[in-house]
C-alpha positions as a printed Julia matrix, in Angstrom:
194×3 Matrix{Float64}:
 156.05   98.86  167.06
 158.22   99.92  164.08
 161.84   98.79  164.08
 164.25  101.2   165.73
 166.45  103.18  163.33
 170.13  103.72  163.94
 171.37  107.32  164.06
 172.06  108.62  160.59
 169.95  105.97  158.88
 167.82  107.66  156.18
 164.04  107.78  156.4
 161.84  106.83  153.46
 161.45  109.64  150.89
 158.33  111.79  151.13
 157.83  111.33  147.4
 159.32  108.98  144.88
 162.9   109.98  144.22
 163.01  113.21  142.31
 163.53  116.93  142.41
 161.66  118.39  145.38
 162.54  121.95  144.35
 160.76  121.33  141.05
 157.67  120.08  142.92
 157.7   123.11  145.22
 157.87  125.51  142.28
 154.57  124.03  141.06
 152.94  124.41  144.48
 153.63  124.18  148.19
 153.45  120.49  149.08
 154.64  121.02  152.66
 151.48  122.31  154.3
 152.41  122.65  157.94
 155.8   123.87  159.15
 155.23  122.17  162.51
 155.86  118.86  160.74
 159.28  119.81  159.4
 162.77  119.48  160.83
 165.9   120.97  159.34
 169.56  120.45  160.05
 171.08  123.54  161.61
 173.93  123.45  159.09
 171.41  123.46  156.22
 169.55  126.45  157.69
 172.79  128.34  158.2
 173.95  127.59  154.65
 170.88  129.34  153.17
 171.12  132.3   155.54
 168.58  131.11  158.1
 164.89  131.85  158.3
 163.81  134.99  156.43
 160.81  137.15  157.26
 160.89  138.94  153.9
 157.58  137.35  152.84
 155.19  137.63  155.74
 152.87  134.62  155.92
 154.82  132.34  153.55
 158.26  132.32  155.15
 158.09  128.52  155.48
 157.45  128.09  151.75
 160.36  130.39  150.93
 162.62  128.41  153.28
 161.56  125.08  151.75
 162.36  126.41  148.27
 165.79  127.58  149.39
 166.56  124.29  151.13
 165.29  121.93  148.42
 167.4   123.73  145.82
 170.48  122.55  147.72
 169.47  119.54  149.82
 167.38  116.38  149.55
 164.09  116.17  151.46
 163.11  113.01  153.3
 160.14  112.1   155.45
 158.05  109.4   157.03
 154.4   108.48  157.42
 154.06  109.1   161.17
 151.61  111.73  162.41
 153.71  114.32  164.24
 151.4   117.33  164.53
 147.79  118.44  164.44
 146.9   121.58  162.54
 144.13  123.82  163.82
 142.89  126.87  161.97
 141.1   129.7   163.68
 139.37  132.79  162.34
 142.24  135.18  163.1
 145.02  132.97  161.7
 147.14  134.08  158.76
 145.81  131.33  156.51
 142.38  132.97  156.87
 143.73  136.24  155.45
 143.57  135.59  151.71
 144.9   138.99  150.6
 148.01  138.61  152.74
 148.54  134.96  151.79
 147.96  135.54  148.08
 150.28  138.55  147.83
 152.98  136.84  149.89
 152.8   133.64  147.85
 153.09  135.63  144.61
 156.18  137.37  146.0
 157.83  134.08  146.98
 157.28  132.63  143.51
 158.38  135.78  141.69
 161.58  135.79  143.77
 162.49  132.42  142.25
 162.81  133.8   138.7
 166.55  134.44  139.0
 167.09  130.99  140.5
 165.37  129.15  137.65
 166.74  131.2   134.75
 168.34  128.96  132.16
 166.83  125.7   133.44
 163.83  124.88  131.22
 162.28  122.38  133.64
 162.45  124.88  136.52
 161.2   127.72  134.33
 158.24  125.58  133.26
 157.49  124.54  136.85
 157.62  128.17  138.02
 155.24  129.2   135.22
 152.9   126.38  136.24
 153.07  127.48  139.88
 152.34  131.1   138.98
 149.45  130.03  136.74
 148.02  127.9   139.52
 148.35  130.75  141.98
 146.8   133.27  139.56
 143.89  131.02  138.66
 142.64  129.77  141.93
 144.89  130.17  144.94
 142.81  132.12  147.44
 140.84  133.73  144.6
 137.59  131.99  145.56
 138.06  133.04  149.18
 138.78  136.63  148.13
 135.65  136.78  145.97
 133.46  135.33  148.71
 134.88  137.69  151.29
 134.54  140.73  148.99
 130.87  139.82  148.44
 130.27  139.49  152.17
 132.0   142.81  152.85
 129.93  144.47  150.1
 126.71  143.14  151.65
 127.83  144.63  154.96
 128.9   147.88  153.27
 132.55  147.6   154.37
 133.86  149.27  151.24
 137.47  149.64  152.35
 137.72  145.86  152.78
 136.01  145.29  149.43
 138.59  147.53  147.72
 141.5   145.76  149.49
 140.3   142.31  148.4
 139.46  143.51  144.88
 142.96  144.97  144.47
 144.51  141.73  145.65
 142.31  139.8   143.23
 143.19  142.15  140.37
 146.88  141.41  140.98
 146.22  137.68  141.25
 143.48  136.98  138.74
 141.96  139.94  136.87
 139.94  137.66  134.58
 138.21  136.03  137.54
 137.29  139.43  138.98
 135.77  140.51  135.65
 133.88  137.21  135.3
 132.56  137.5   138.85
 131.49  141.11  138.27
 129.68  140.04  135.08
 127.86  137.26  136.95
 126.9   139.73  139.68
 125.56  142.29  137.17
 123.63  139.59  135.26
 122.22  138.28  138.53
 121.16  141.75  139.67
 119.63  142.48  136.24
 117.71  139.2   136.3
 116.56  139.87  139.87
 115.3   143.34  138.95
 113.54  141.93  135.9
 111.84  139.28  138.1
 110.91  141.94  140.65
 109.53  144.15  137.85
 107.41  141.27  136.48
 106.08  140.55  139.98
 105.27  144.22  140.48
 103.48  144.38  137.09
 101.52  141.23  137.97
 100.5   142.65  141.37
  99.4   145.99  139.88
  97.35  144.46  137.05
């Protein structure tokens, strides 16, 4: 059994000492809001919990709080995280757009601080390159196979905002694959006829 802590005694830091806001600009390191606790006074000082960015409100809150307060943690398991098919984290268009909005909203906060500006750029690059992009592409393909064109357009638009290069590269691979498939089918047909 671990030794009992006295009230007010600090826990061990989640990370080595450092700037948690900087880390959060690069990417959300706090994965599950069920594992977090906040002082009421800290929440009130940043205006409370905002619903401005549906699906990533917890990330926004962590950014606000770590700009002003230190984050601490421990290594105890305090929650299990279960994902289901209808959960928000399974909605890549919503998550991707919301995450982009949260990061873009930090521009005014980081202006003039080179380290923060660099971390925000790195976070935006990371989001643009891969965050949910693979899921969006896979889902758009599946929707196209099932001829759900409205869903294909929604995911494609989200991907265009997030990562236009990836959409173009995926379209090129698809066209090359279809061309190669038709060429193979044509060779088979010619072989069968002759």
